[in-house]
N, C-alpha and C positions, 0 to 999 in steps of 0.2 A: 214390863218384865215379860220375858218369854216363859212359856210352859213347856216342859219336856214332853215331847210326843207330837203326833199329827193333830191338826186342828179338827174339832168336832163341833157341829152346829147344834142349835137348840133342839132340832129335830132328832139329834143323835147320830147323824151320818156325817160323811166327809164334806157334804155340801157341793156347791158349784165353784170350780176354780179353773184358772188358766195355769199352765205349767210351762216352765222354761228350764233348760239345763245347760250347763257349760262345763268344760273340763276344769278340774280343781287345780288351778295354778296360782290362785290368789290366797291371801290369808283369810281366815274365817271372818274377821272383821270386814274385809273388803267384799267377800261374798254376801255377808249379811246386809251391808249397806246397799249393794246393788239390788238385792231383792226388796229391801224396804223402799227404795226409791220407786220401784215399779208399782208398789202399792200406793205410795204417797201421791203419785200423779194421776191415779185412777179414782174418780169420784165414787164409783160403785164398789171399790175394794173395801172390805171390812177387816181384813187381816191377811197374814201371809205366814208361810212356814218355810223353813230352810233345812235341807238335808245336805250336810257336807261331810264326806268321809275324811278321816284323819290324814290319809295319804292317798294321793291320786284319785282316780275315779271321777264320777260326774257329780257336780253340785246340782241339786234340784230345788227350784224356787216355785212355790205355788202361791198365787194370789187369789184369795177367796172373794166371791161376789155375793152380795145379799140383795135379793129382790123382794123378800118379805122378812118379817121379824124372826121366823123360824130358821132363816138362813144365817142369822147372826152367829158368831162364834161363841160357844158356851164353855169350852174347855179343850182338853187334849187327851188323846188316847195314847197308851204306851207305844212308842215306835223308836227304835234305837237310832240315835244320830240325828233325829228330827226335833226341831223346836218350833212351837207355834207362837205367833205374836198377834195380838188383837190391835187393830188401829184405834188410836186414842184421838178423839177430836178435842180441840181446844175450845173452851167456852167463848162465846161471842164477847167482844170487848164492851164495856159499859159505855153508854153515850156520854159525851163530854158535858160538864155542867153548863147551865145557861150563862150567857155573858153578863158581866156586871154592868149596871147603868153607868152612863158617862158621868165623869166628874164635872162640876161647874167650872167655867173658865175663871182664872184668877182676875181680881180687880186691879187695874193699873192705878186708878185714881179713886180713892174713897169718896163716893157721892151717893145720892139717893138711890141710884140704880144698883150700886154695889151693896149697899147696906140693907136694902129692902128685902 
């Protein structure tokens, strides 16, 4: 979920970010998806914010970088029209269970070797 406002780091400031902007001709959902993808593909991105005016103007996408734990996103500061999103990492998948031991071969003819 997004937080209304501009992203704020644990240190209390705006942090380090890259900024991109484009003319607002897309829907909010398309602008948001474009900004989110730019964060998803960046291993150092810890979150992003989107500013999109209701009519015309420039959309601004900021992707936030974290080099230390104080650079991580801690919240949002009031900022009209801006929403902050923290990148959520999926937990690593559990390892598969160990394989089952092989089943014995069926006996075609009951004899000492099969019954033993």
